[in-house]
Residue frames as qw, qx, qy, qz and C-alpha x, y, z in Angstrom:
[[0.000, 0.890, 0.455, 0.000, 0.00, 0.00, 0.00],
 [0.488, 0.203, 0.019, 0.848, 1.97, 3.00, -1.32],
 [0.119, -0.709, -0.387, 0.577, 1.44, 6.26, 0.55],
 [0.402, 0.798, 0.335, 0.300, 0.29, 9.04, -1.77],
 [0.444, 0.189, -0.074, 0.873, 2.57, 12.03, -2.36],
 [0.139, -0.793, -0.422, 0.417, 1.70, 15.08, -0.25],
 [0.443, 0.582, 0.282, 0.621, 1.61, 17.87, -2.85],
 [0.217, -0.440, -0.189, 0.851, 2.73, 21.43, -2.13],
 [0.123, 0.540, 0.592, 0.586, 0.00, 23.59, -3.61],
 [0.031, -0.014, 0.222, -0.975, -1.26, 27.11, -2.96],
 [0.292, 0.454, 0.692, -0.479, -4.86, 27.72, -1.88],
 [0.353, 0.570, -0.128, -0.731, -5.41, 29.82, -5.02],
 [0.347, 0.276, -0.794, -0.416, -4.78, 26.78, -7.21],
 [0.000, 0.099, 0.970, -0.223, -6.32, 24.18, -4.89],
 [0.298, 0.453, 0.558, -0.628, -9.62, 26.02, -4.51],
 [0.412, 0.458, -0.332, -0.714, -9.95, 26.45, -8.29],
 [0.010, -0.119, 0.975, 0.187, -10.19, 22.68, -8.70],
 [0.673, 0.141, 0.129, -0.715, -13.45, 21.37, -10.16],
 [0.739, 0.276, -0.563, -0.246, -12.35, 17.92, -11.37],
 [0.596, -0.422, 0.621, -0.286, -12.46, 14.76, -9.27],
 [0.573, 0.278, -0.741, -0.212, -11.19, 11.32, -10.28],
 [0.788, -0.359, 0.263, -0.426, -12.99, 8.65, -8.24],
 [0.160, -0.377, 0.912, 0.026, -11.19, 5.43, -7.35],
 [0.678, 0.099, -0.465, -0.561, -12.67, 2.49, -9.26],
 [0.683, -0.100, -0.718, 0.083, -12.23, -0.05, -6.47],
 [0.626, -0.717, -0.307, -0.008, -12.69, -0.38, -2.73],
 [0.670, -0.518, 0.024, 0.530, -9.03, 0.40, -2.02],
 [0.503, 0.418, 0.262, 0.709, -8.38, 2.73, -4.97],
 [0.200, -0.476, -0.269, 0.813, -7.69, 6.34, -3.90],
 [0.295, 0.843, 0.427, 0.140, -9.61, 9.30, -5.28],
 [0.458, -0.131, 0.074, 0.876, -8.00, 12.50, -6.51],
 [0.266, 0.895, 0.224, -0.279, -8.77, 16.06, -7.45],
 [0.635, 0.239, 0.276, 0.681, -7.02, 17.53, -10.47],
 [0.108, -0.730, -0.125, 0.664, -6.06, 21.19, -10.21],
 [0.533, 0.826, 0.071, -0.171, -6.08, 23.48, -13.27],
 [0.126, 0.803, -0.573, -0.106, -2.26, 23.17, -13.38],
 [0.781, 0.264, -0.554, -0.118, -2.30, 19.37, -13.36],
 [0.100, -0.353, 0.811, -0.456, -1.56, 18.46, -9.74],
 [0.705, -0.195, -0.592, -0.339, -3.28, 15.09, -9.25],
 [0.075, -0.442, 0.581, -0.679, -3.84, 15.39, -5.52],
 [0.682, -0.380, -0.617, -0.102, -4.85, 12.85, -2.90],
 [0.604, -0.613, -0.284, 0.423, -2.81, 14.35, -0.03],
 [0.251, 0.852, -0.023, 0.458, -1.43, 17.86, 0.54],
 [0.609, -0.325, -0.296, 0.660, 1.28, 19.53, 2.60],
 [0.076, 0.821, 0.205, 0.528, 0.42, 23.14, 3.44],
 [0.449, -0.321, -0.396, 0.734, 1.78, 25.83, 5.78],
 [0.009, -0.601, -0.264, -0.754, -0.01, 29.04, 6.61],
 [0.132, -0.208, 0.458, -0.854, -1.79, 31.02, 9.28],
 [0.216, -0.442, -0.869, 0.047, -4.44, 29.22, 11.31],
 [0.094, -0.327, -0.053, -0.939, -7.09, 31.94, 11.49],
 [0.598, -0.230, 0.248, -0.727, -9.98, 30.27, 13.30],
 [0.214, -0.012, -0.977, 0.004, -11.23, 26.95, 14.67],
 [0.533, -0.122, 0.096, -0.832, -14.97, 26.36, 15.14],
 [0.296, 0.080, 0.931, -0.199, -16.99, 23.47, 16.59],
 [0.430, 0.108, -0.397, -0.804, -19.64, 22.43, 14.06],
 [0.553, -0.215, -0.781, -0.198, -21.25, 19.43, 15.77],
 [0.589, -0.670, -0.106, -0.439, -23.41, 19.22, 18.86],
 [0.903, -0.371, -0.114, 0.184, -20.99, 16.90, 20.64],
 [0.149, -0.924, 0.323, 0.138, -18.02, 19.12, 19.87],
 [0.731, -0.247, 0.565, 0.293, -16.15, 16.27, 18.15],
 [0.594, 0.495, 0.420, 0.475, -16.09, 17.93, 14.72],
 [0.174, -0.750, -0.018, 0.638, -14.27, 21.18, 14.01],
 [0.594, 0.696, 0.235, 0.328, -13.82, 23.40, 11.00],
 [0.444, -0.657, 0.111, 0.599, -10.68, 25.50, 10.65],
 [0.547, 0.830, 0.057, 0.093, -9.17, 27.87, 8.12],
 [0.655, -0.388, 0.251, 0.598, -5.51, 28.18, 7.12],
 [0.355, 0.919, 0.054, -0.165, -4.48, 31.24, 5.11],
 [0.688, -0.102, 0.303, 0.652, -1.56, 31.37, 2.66],
 [0.102, -0.388, 0.157, 0.903, -0.55, 34.31, 0.41],
 [0.138, -0.032, -0.665, -0.733, -3.11, 33.30, -2.27],
 [0.608, -0.321, -0.381, -0.618, -6.25, 32.36, -0.33],
 [0.483, -0.373, 0.576, -0.544, -7.69, 30.18, 2.40],
 [0.399, 0.030, -0.909, -0.119, -7.80, 26.41, 2.90],
 [0.689, -0.367, 0.103, -0.616, -10.76, 24.90, 4.76],
 [0.235, 0.230, -0.924, 0.192, -10.05, 21.99, 7.15],
 [0.777, -0.348, -0.079, -0.518, -12.47, 19.53, 8.75],
 [0.286, 0.287, -0.865, 0.297, -11.36, 17.25, 11.59],
 [0.731, -0.368, -0.174, -0.547, -13.48, 14.84, 13.63],
 [0.769, -0.501, 0.307, -0.250, -13.57, 12.06, 16.17],
 [0.975, 0.107, 0.063, 0.186, -11.38, 9.64, 14.21],
 [0.544, 0.456, -0.216, 0.671, -8.57, 12.21, 14.20],
 [0.498, -0.813, -0.302, 0.022, -9.08, 13.09, 17.85],
 [0.636, -0.379, 0.013, 0.673, -5.42, 13.97, 18.45],
 [0.297, 0.258, 0.332, 0.858, -5.44, 16.33, 15.48],
 [0.234, -0.749, -0.456, -0.420, -8.81, 17.79, 16.50],
 [0.592, -0.715, -0.235, 0.287, -7.49, 18.43, 20.01],
 [0.546, -0.161, 0.134, 0.811, -4.33, 20.07, 18.66],
 [0.109, 0.494, 0.410, 0.759, -6.32, 22.38, 16.39],
 [0.397, -0.787, -0.410, -0.233, -8.64, 23.32, 19.25],
 [0.657, -0.604, -0.157, 0.424, -5.74, 24.07, 21.60],
 [0.514, 0.142, 0.154, 0.832, -3.78, 26.40, 19.31],
 [0.027, -0.754, -0.293, 0.588, -4.19, 30.08, 20.05],
 [0.508, 0.548, 0.442, 0.496, -4.99, 31.83, 16.78],
 [0.770, 0.592, -0.214, -0.106, -3.57, 33.39, 14.72],
 [0.577, -0.547, 0.582, 0.167, -0.60, 31.01, 14.51],
 [0.429, 0.530, -0.644, -0.348, 1.60, 29.53, 11.80],
 [0.785, -0.124, 0.569, -0.209, 0.81, 25.83, 11.30],
 [0.198, 0.346, -0.819, -0.413, 1.99, 23.00, 9.07],
 [0.761, 0.118, 0.406, -0.492, -0.66, 20.54, 7.92],
 [0.104, 0.177, -0.897, -0.391, -0.49, 17.22, 6.11],
 [0.543, 0.227, 0.552, -0.590, -3.92, 16.04, 5.10],
 [0.320, 0.226, 0.858, 0.332, -6.16, 14.25, 2.64],
 [0.177, -0.061, -0.357, -0.915, -8.31, 15.84, -0.01],
 [0.254, 0.436, 0.780, -0.370, -12.02, 16.15, 0.70],
 [0.094, -0.114, -0.479, -0.865, -14.70, 17.00, -1.85],
 [0.255, 0.450, 0.699, -0.494, -18.34, 17.91, -1.56],
 [0.043, -0.087, -0.589, -0.803, -20.73, 18.16, -4.51],
 [0.334, 0.303, 0.568, -0.688, -24.17, 19.51, -3.55],
 [0.687, 0.588, 0.263, -0.335, -25.30, 19.38, -7.19],
 [0.806, 0.265, 0.348, 0.398, -23.99, 18.32, -10.56],
 [0.455, 0.693, 0.079, 0.554, -21.28, 20.60, -11.86],
 [0.237, -0.853, 0.217, -0.412, -20.50, 22.08, -8.43],
 [0.853, -0.072, -0.402, 0.325, -17.49, 20.88, -6.43],
 [0.288, -0.887, 0.246, -0.264, -16.15, 22.21, -3.14],
 [0.771, 0.198, -0.499, 0.342, -12.73, 21.12, -1.91],
 [0.454, -0.802, 0.258, -0.289, -11.36, 21.04, 1.62],
 [0.428, 0.431, -0.754, 0.252, -8.77, 19.10, 3.65],
 [0.843, -0.499, -0.118, -0.161, -9.04, 16.45, 6.36],
 [0.061, 0.783, -0.577, 0.226, -5.83, 16.90, 8.39],
 [0.909, -0.066, -0.397, 0.109, -3.72, 13.89, 9.37],
 [0.649, -0.267, -0.268, 0.660, -1.00, 15.86, 11.17],
 [0.017, 0.923, 0.121, 0.364, -0.89, 19.43, 12.47],
 [0.678, -0.331, -0.221, 0.618, 2.00, 21.27, 14.13],
 [0.027, -0.983, -0.042, 0.175, 2.79, 24.86, 15.01],
 [0.746, 0.193, 0.109, 0.628, 5.77, 26.27, 13.09],
 [0.235, -0.656, -0.056, 0.715, 7.60, 29.58, 12.84],
 [0.413, 0.821, 0.017, -0.393, 7.68, 32.23, 10.13],
 [0.037, -0.601, 0.709, 0.368, 10.98, 30.96, 8.69],
 [0.360, 0.072, 0.925, 0.095, 9.50, 27.52, 8.02],
 [0.455, 0.699, 0.463, -0.300, 6.43, 29.16, 6.48],
 [0.225, 0.817, -0.292, -0.444, 8.66, 31.20, 4.17],
 [0.173, -0.349, 0.873, 0.294, 10.59, 28.09, 3.07],
 [0.447, 0.375, 0.809, -0.075, 7.27, 26.41, 2.25],
 [0.392, 0.814, 0.142, -0.405, 6.21, 29.40, 0.13],
 [0.073, 0.683, -0.599, -0.413, 9.49, 29.21, -1.81],
 [0.260, -0.098, 0.948, 0.156, 9.24, 25.44, -2.39],
 [0.442, 0.556, 0.669, -0.220, 5.58, 25.73, -3.38],
 [0.300, 0.807, -0.147, -0.488, 6.47, 28.49, -5.84],
 [0.042, -0.458, 0.812, 0.359, 9.02, 26.15, -7.45],
 [0.331, 0.197, 0.923, -0.007, 6.46, 23.33, -7.69],
 [0.404, 0.723, 0.407, -0.386, 3.80, 25.64, -9.09],
 [0.177, 0.734, -0.412, -0.509, 6.22, 27.05, -11.68],
 [0.169, -0.204, 0.926, 0.270, 7.04, 23.52, -12.82],
 [0.381, 0.462, 0.789, -0.138, 3.33, 22.76, -13.30],
 [0.325, 0.804, 0.065, -0.494, 2.81, 25.98, -15.27],
 [0.066, 0.585, -0.671, -0.450, 5.70, 25.05, -17.57],
 [0.272, 0.032, 0.956, 0.103, 4.39, 21.48, -17.99],
 [0.414, 0.645, 0.566, -0.305, 0.91, 22.71, -18.91],
 [0.249, 0.797, -0.210, -0.508, 2.41, 25.18, -21.39],
 [0.079, -0.383, 0.848, 0.358, 4.53, 22.47, -23.03],
 [0.342, 0.286, 0.894, -0.041, 1.48, 20.21, -23.33],
 [0.370, 0.751, 0.307, -0.454, -0.57, 23.04, -24.90],
 [0.147, 0.675, -0.494, -0.528, 2.05, 23.36, -27.66],
 [0.233, -0.107, 0.944, 0.210, 1.60, 19.70, -28.64],
 [0.474, -0.004, -0.499, -0.725, -0.89, 18.68, -31.31],
 [0.825, -0.290, -0.408, -0.264, -1.74, 15.54, -29.38],
 [0.124, -0.624, 0.616, -0.465, -0.35, 15.82, -25.85],
 [0.894, -0.204, -0.378, -0.130, 0.22, 12.59, -23.97],
 [0.705, -0.687, 0.173, 0.024, 1.90, 11.32, -20.82],
 [0.875, 0.014, 0.189, 0.445, 4.83, 9.73, -22.66],
 [0.434, 0.681, 0.075, 0.585, 5.72, 12.98, -24.46],
 [0.300, -0.880, 0.119, -0.348, 5.74, 14.94, -21.20],
 [0.853, -0.456, 0.197, 0.156, 7.87, 12.30, -19.46],
 [0.774, 0.321, 0.123, 0.531, 10.40, 12.59, -22.30],
 [0.135, 0.813, -0.045, 0.565, 10.69, 16.29, -21.43],
 [0.331, 0.250, -0.645, 0.642, 11.69, 15.33, -17.88],
 [0.508, -0.364, 0.171, -0.761, 8.40, 15.65, -16.01],
 [0.255, -0.145, 0.905, -0.308, 7.41, 12.98, -13.47],
 [0.132, -0.262, -0.906, -0.305, 4.81, 10.33, -14.26],
 [0.075, -0.597, -0.683, 0.413, 2.42, 11.78, -11.63],
 [0.065, 0.585, 0.018, -0.808, 2.65, 15.33, -13.01],
 [0.089, 0.141, -0.705, -0.689, 2.44, 14.16, -16.63],
 [0.098, -0.414, -0.900, -0.100, -0.74, 12.21, -15.89],
 [0.054, -0.655, -0.495, 0.568, -2.19, 15.19, -14.03],
 [0.034, 0.435, -0.264, -0.860, -1.42, 17.63, -16.84],
 [0.132, -0.088, -0.817, -0.555, -3.14, 15.44, -19.42],
 [0.136, -0.552, -0.810, 0.147, -6.15, 15.06, -17.12],
 [0.048, -0.598, -0.228, 0.767, -6.24, 18.85, -16.60],
 [0.102, 0.256, -0.485, -0.830, -6.21, 19.58, -20.34],
 [0.141, -0.264, -0.905, -0.303, -8.90, 16.97, -20.93],
 [0.192, -0.636, -0.717, 0.211, -11.22, 18.44, -18.31],
 [0.112, -0.735, -0.180, 0.644, -10.38, 22.15, -18.24],
 [0.599, 0.751, 0.236, 0.145, -9.50, 22.50, -21.92],
 [0.644, 0.186, 0.031, 0.741, -6.76, 24.64, -23.46],
 [0.032, -0.801, -0.159, -0.576, -8.24, 27.86, -22.10],
 [0.679, -0.549, -0.307, 0.379, -6.51, 27.56, -18.70],
 [0.085, 0.963, -0.061, 0.249, -5.39, 31.07, -17.72],
 [0.814, -0.032, -0.254, 0.522, -1.68, 30.53, -17.08],
 [0.198, 0.534, -0.139, 0.810, -1.10, 34.24, -16.61],
 [0.605, -0.661, -0.081, -0.436, -3.38, 34.13, -13.56],
 [0.911, -0.370, -0.079, 0.163, -1.09, 31.59, -11.92],
 [0.602, 0.324, -0.137, 0.717, 2.09, 33.43, -12.96],
 [0.155, -0.667, 0.071, -0.725, 0.67, 36.47, -11.17],
 [0.817, -0.534, -0.103, -0.190, -0.21, 34.26, -8.18],
 [0.861, -0.025, -0.172, 0.479, 3.43, 33.15, -8.05],
 [0.342, 0.464, -0.124, 0.808, 4.80, 36.66, -8.17],
 [0.438, -0.677, 0.002, -0.592, 2.44, 37.86, -5.46],
 [0.907, -0.391, -0.148, 0.055, 3.50, 34.91, -3.27],
 [0.730, 0.153, -0.168, 0.645, 7.16, 35.77, -3.72],
 [0.003, 0.694, -0.051, 0.718, 6.46, 39.33, -2.61],
 [0.727, -0.655, -0.069, -0.193, 5.79, 37.96, 0.86],
 [0.880, -0.183, -0.031, 0.438, 9.41, 36.81, 0.95],
 [0.447, 0.108, 0.064, 0.886, 10.76, 40.16, -0.28],
 [0.052, -0.831, -0.500, 0.239, 8.59, 42.84, 1.41],
 [0.018, 0.914, -0.019, -0.405, 8.81, 46.13, -0.42],
 [0.302, -0.443, 0.645, 0.544, 11.24, 44.66, -2.94],
 [0.631, 0.465, -0.276, -0.556, 10.94, 43.66, -6.57],
 [0.731, -0.079, 0.677, 0.043, 10.64, 40.12, -7.84],
 [0.007, 0.329, -0.676, -0.660, 11.88, 39.11, -11.26],
 [0.751, 0.254, -0.055, -0.607, 9.26, 38.22, -13.85],
 [0.678, -0.133, 0.722, 0.026, 9.07, 34.47, -14.21],
 [0.122, 0.379, -0.645, -0.652, 10.00, 33.26, -17.72],
 [0.416, 0.333, 0.841, -0.091, 6.60, 31.77, -18.58],
 [0.014, -0.027, -0.494, -0.869, 5.41, 32.68, -22.10],
 [0.508, 0.229, 0.313, -0.769, 1.81, 33.77, -22.57],
 [0.469, 0.245, 0.843, 0.100, -0.60, 31.35, -24.22],
 [0.342, 0.782, 0.478, 0.207, -2.15, 34.23, -26.17],
 [0.462, -0.016, 0.012, 0.887, 0.15, 37.06, -27.23],
 [0.092, -0.519, -0.331, -0.783, -2.89, 39.30, -27.79],
 [0.520, -0.644, -0.551, 0.106, -4.02, 38.88, -24.21],
 [0.064, -0.900, 0.075, -0.424, -3.88, 42.17, -22.31],
 [0.410, 0.298, -0.635, 0.583, -1.05, 42.62, -19.85],
 [0.501, -0.577, -0.613, 0.202, -1.92, 42.11, -16.22],
 [0.072, -0.881, -0.026, -0.467, -2.61, 45.48, -14.57],
 [0.230, 0.404, -0.611, 0.641, -0.34, 46.68, -11.81],
 [0.529, -0.420, -0.733, 0.076, -1.46, 45.07, -8.55],
 [0.369, -0.823, -0.027, -0.431, -2.97, 46.96, -5.64],
 [0.104, 0.490, -0.710, 0.496, -0.77, 47.18, -2.61],
 [0.715, -0.314, -0.614, -0.117, -1.49, 44.28, -0.26],
 [0.507, -0.730, 0.257, -0.380, -1.84, 44.48, 3.46],
 [0.007, -0.453, 0.871, -0.191, 0.53, 42.36, 5.56],
 [0.420, -0.077, -0.883, -0.194, -0.55, 38.73, 5.85],
 [0.168, -0.311, -0.806, 0.474, -1.90, 38.83, 9.38],
 [0.198, 0.329, 0.198, -0.902, -3.87, 42.05, 8.68],
 [0.458, 0.175, -0.481, -0.727, -5.56, 40.51, 5.64],
 [0.009, -0.037, -0.993, 0.108, -6.73, 37.32, 7.33],
 [0.331, 0.386, 0.597, -0.621, -10.19, 38.58, 8.21],
 [0.509, 0.516, -0.149, -0.673, -11.14, 39.65, 4.67],
 [0.305, 0.305, -0.855, -0.288, -9.77, 36.42, 3.16],
 [0.087, 0.119, 0.943, -0.297, -11.73, 34.30, 5.60],
 [0.440, 0.463, 0.365, -0.678, -14.96, 36.20, 4.89],
 [0.468, 0.478, -0.471, -0.575, -14.44, 35.68, 1.15],
 [0.183, 0.167, -0.966, -0.071, -13.87, 31.96, 1.64],
 [0.324, 0.193, 0.745, -0.550, -17.08, 31.65, 3.68],
 [0.584, 0.403, -0.069, -0.701, -19.10, 32.28, 0.50],
 [0.557, 0.317, -0.716, -0.276, -17.89, 28.88, -0.74],
 [0.220, -0.214, 0.858, -0.412, -18.73, 26.93, 2.43],
 [0.452, -0.202, -0.783, -0.375, -20.99, 23.88, 2.16],
 [0.645, -0.561, -0.091, -0.511, -23.82, 23.31, 4.66],
 [0.185, -0.587, 0.703, -0.356, -22.37, 22.26, 8.02],
 [0.772, -0.131, 0.522, -0.338, -24.42, 19.17, 8.77],
 [0.896, 0.438, -0.007, -0.078, -24.00, 17.65, 5.30],
 [0.382, 0.714, -0.541, 0.227, -20.25, 18.33, 5.38],
 [0.407, -0.492, 0.673, -0.374, -19.96, 16.74, 8.82],
 [0.904, 0.084, 0.342, -0.243, -21.71, 13.61, 7.59],
 [0.755, 0.607, -0.242, 0.053, -19.38, 13.37, 4.58],
 [0.085, 0.685, -0.650, 0.318, -16.30, 13.69, 6.81],
 [0.653, -0.305, 0.586, -0.370, -17.61, 11.07, 9.23],
 [0.937, 0.293, 0.119, -0.149, -18.20, 8.62, 6.38],
 [0.586, 0.670, -0.413, 0.192, -14.67, 9.13, 5.03],
 [0.195, -0.618, 0.653, -0.391, -13.15, 8.78, 8.48],
 [0.839, -0.121, 0.437, -0.301, -14.96, 5.48, 9.05],
 [0.881, 0.463, -0.095, 0.009, -13.62, 4.14, 5.74],
 [0.353, 0.698, -0.526, 0.335, -10.05, 5.18, 6.60],
 [0.509, -0.497, 0.571, -0.409, -10.39, 3.79, 10.11],
 [0.957, 0.082, 0.224, -0.168, -11.29, 0.43, 8.58],
 [0.714, 0.604, -0.294, 0.198, -8.22, 0.56, 6.32],
 [0.020, -0.701, 0.579, -0.417, -5.96, 1.37, 9.29],
 [0.752, -0.306, 0.477, -0.336, -7.31, -1.53, 11.35],
 [0.949, 0.313, 0.018, -0.025, -6.71, -3.90, 8.44],
 [0.482, 0.682, -0.441, 0.329, -3.10, -2.74, 8.11],
 [0.310, -0.602, 0.579, -0.454, -2.50, -2.98, 11.87],
 [0.911, -0.111, 0.308, -0.251, -3.91, -6.51, 12.00],
 [0.867, 0.454, -0.154, 0.137, -1.61, -7.60, 9.17],
 [0.230, 0.700, -0.517, 0.437, 1.45, -6.00, 10.83],
 [0.584, -0.479, 0.495, -0.429, 0.55, -7.59, 14.18],
 [0.982, 0.085, 0.137, -0.099, 0.29, -11.04, 12.59],
 [0.661, 0.608, -0.331, 0.290, 3.70, -10.51, 10.97],
 [0.120, -0.671, 0.554, -0.477, 5.22, -9.60, 14.34],
 [0.821, -0.269, 0.383, -0.326, 3.71, -12.70, 15.96],
 [0.943, 0.322, -0.060, 0.051, 5.11, -14.93, 13.19],
 [0.458, 0.651, -0.435, 0.420, 8.61, -13.44, 13.51],
 [0.402, -0.603, 0.479, -0.495, 8.43, -13.55, 17.30],
 [0.952, -0.119, 0.191, -0.208, 7.72, -17.28, 17.14],
 [0.856, 0.409, -0.179, 0.262, 10.97, -17.82, 15.24],
 [0.433, 0.370, -0.411, 0.712, 13.13, -15.80, 17.63],
 [0.494, -0.622, -0.576, 0.194, 12.43, -15.69, 21.36],
 [0.346, -0.252, -0.155, 0.890, 14.25, -12.34, 21.67],
 [0.274, 0.699, 0.316, -0.580, 11.53, -10.72, 19.57],
 [0.631, 0.609, 0.400, 0.267, 10.94, -9.42, 16.06],
 [0.420, -0.235, 0.154, 0.863, 13.56, -7.13, 14.53],
 [0.256, 0.702, 0.202, -0.634, 12.09, -3.79, 13.39],
 [0.177, 0.517, -0.558, -0.624, 13.79, -3.92, 9.95],
 [0.047, 0.029, 0.979, 0.196, 12.63, -7.49, 9.40],
 [0.264, 0.563, 0.668, -0.409, 9.04, -6.54, 10.21],
 [0.276, 0.693, -0.098, -0.659, 9.19, -3.78, 7.62],
 [0.106, 0.366, -0.792, -0.477, 10.71, -6.06, 4.96],
 [0.134, 0.219, 0.966, -0.017, 8.15, -8.81, 5.55],
 [0.275, 0.660, 0.498, -0.490, 5.28, -6.33, 5.40],
 [0.185, 0.573, -0.395, -0.694, 6.63, -4.89, 2.15],
 [0.016, -0.052, 0.945, 0.324, 6.13, -8.34, 0.63],
 [0.141, 0.529, 0.811, -0.204, 2.46, -7.99, 1.54],
 [0.229, 0.656, 0.466, 0.548, 2.23, -4.73, -0.39],
 [0.302, -0.920, -0.219, 0.122, 2.69, -2.17, 2.42],
 [0.449, 0.685, -0.226, 0.528, 5.24, 0.65, 2.16],
 [0.506, 0.034, -0.559, 0.656, 7.69, 1.51, 4.94],
 [0.143, -0.244, 0.212, -0.935, 5.84, 4.61, 6.19],
 [0.711, -0.280, -0.283, -0.579, 2.56, 2.73, 6.46],
 [0.790, -0.130, -0.571, 0.181, 4.17, -0.13, 8.39],
 [0.358, 0.087, -0.479, 0.797, 5.97, 2.20, 10.82],
 [0.371, -0.287, 0.047, -0.882, 2.77, 4.16, 11.46],
 [0.813, -0.253, -0.408, -0.329, 0.98, 0.88, 12.18],
 [0.662, -0.030, -0.583, 0.471, 3.74, -0.19, 14.60],
 [0.053, 0.194, -0.332, 0.922, 3.49, 3.15, 16.42],
 [0.592, -0.282, -0.145, -0.741, -0.29, 2.80, 16.64],
 [0.828, -0.177, -0.530, -0.044, -0.06, -0.77, 17.97],
 [0.450, 0.061, -0.547, 0.703, 2.39, 0.43, 20.64],
 [0.218, -0.242, 0.163, -0.931, 0.03, 3.21, 21.66],
 [0.754, -0.231, -0.253, -0.561, -2.80, 0.68, 21.96],
 [0.521, -0.509, 0.616, -0.301, -0.67, -1.64, 24.10],
 [0.967, 0.193, 0.007, -0.164, -0.60, -4.63, 21.72],
 [0.838, 0.263, -0.185, 0.441, 3.19, -4.54, 21.34],
 [0.358, -0.913, 0.136, 0.138, 6.21, -3.01, 23.08],
 [0.615, 0.656, -0.345, 0.270, 9.92, -2.39, 22.42],
 [0.818, -0.541, -0.057, 0.186, 11.99, -4.12, 25.16],
 [0.524, -0.428, 0.289, 0.677, 15.22, -3.05, 23.46],
 [0.242, 0.673, -0.183, -0.675, 15.87, -0.58, 20.66],
 [0.377, 0.408, -0.648, -0.521, 14.83, -2.04, 17.32],
 [0.172, -0.052, -0.984, 0.004, 13.22, -5.18, 18.78],
 [0.544, -0.182, -0.044, -0.818, 9.42, -5.60, 19.00],
 [0.099, -0.086, -0.978, 0.160, 7.47, -8.08, 21.12],
 [0.449, -0.486, -0.486, -0.571, 3.76, -8.66, 21.63],
 [0.299, -0.413, 0.494, -0.704, 2.23, -8.09, 25.06]]
C-alpha cells in the first residue's frame, strides 16, 4: 500500500479545482485535479491558522481555516482524528501551522465541487518555516505551469511525451487530465501572477523578477499593476470572509467527513492486523523478539510501504498490543 505524495499547492490553485477522479475499487484512492495538473490525494500546506470552530453538537467535529498568500484552505477534523482535532482546538490563533492532510470533496449538485482538507498531522511552526514552504511551493507551481504550457504546444499531448521532457509520471498524468477536463483555455497568466504575489511575501517592499513563462495568447492584455497588499496577518479577516461564501452546509459536510473517516479507520485496522500477525510470526521464530527492519521487509512483501508499516507499529504500541523491550526489537504483550 503505497502512501500518496503530499503535494505542495497554494490555496489559489487548490480552490480552483473542479475535477475529481474517483477510485474504481474499494481500495483505490480518489484525486482532485487542479487546473495546473496536480493530481492530488494528499497535501502539505503551511499558513496562518485563522480560526477553529466546533460544528457538531458533541463538539467532536471542528472546521478550521488556514491562510496562505493566495487564499484560504478549509479543514475539517473529527472524532477519528481526535489527536489532530485536540491540537487544532488548543492552538491560540492566529498562529503559523503546518498541515499534512487528505483531499475532501463535496458536490451539492452536478457541476459544483467544493474542496477542503481532512488533516492527518498538524504542528505549530515559525515564520521561517512558512517562508521556506512558500518558496518550495512556488518552485512546484512554476514547474506545473511550464508542464501545462509544453502540453498546450503539442498537437496531441500525452503522458509519454511529457515524461520525455523530464516531467514525473504523476505530473504528466495530471497535466493530461487537466487539459482533458479544463481545456486549453486555462489562464496561465493568472497563476504566474499568483506566483509573483506569493514571492512578494518573501521580499517585502522589494521587486521580484518576472518568471519566464510565455503567454498562451500574445494578444491577451497585460496584467494590470497590482494593488498594494496588506501584511498577511492584517488581511486574514477579509480572506476568511471571502472563503465563507464557498462553504458547504455544516451538517452535510460533517456527515461526509464522518463517512470518510470510518472508511479510513477500517483501512488502518486492516493494516494494523496484518502488521501484528507478521510480528507474531517473527516472534515465534526468535524468542528475543521481532527485529524492526525485518518486520518492515516482511510487510513490504504484503504490499505495504515503509511509512505505512511504521505508522501501524506506532499505533499498535500506543494501543498496548506490542512493546519495544530493546531498541529495534518488538514483542507482543
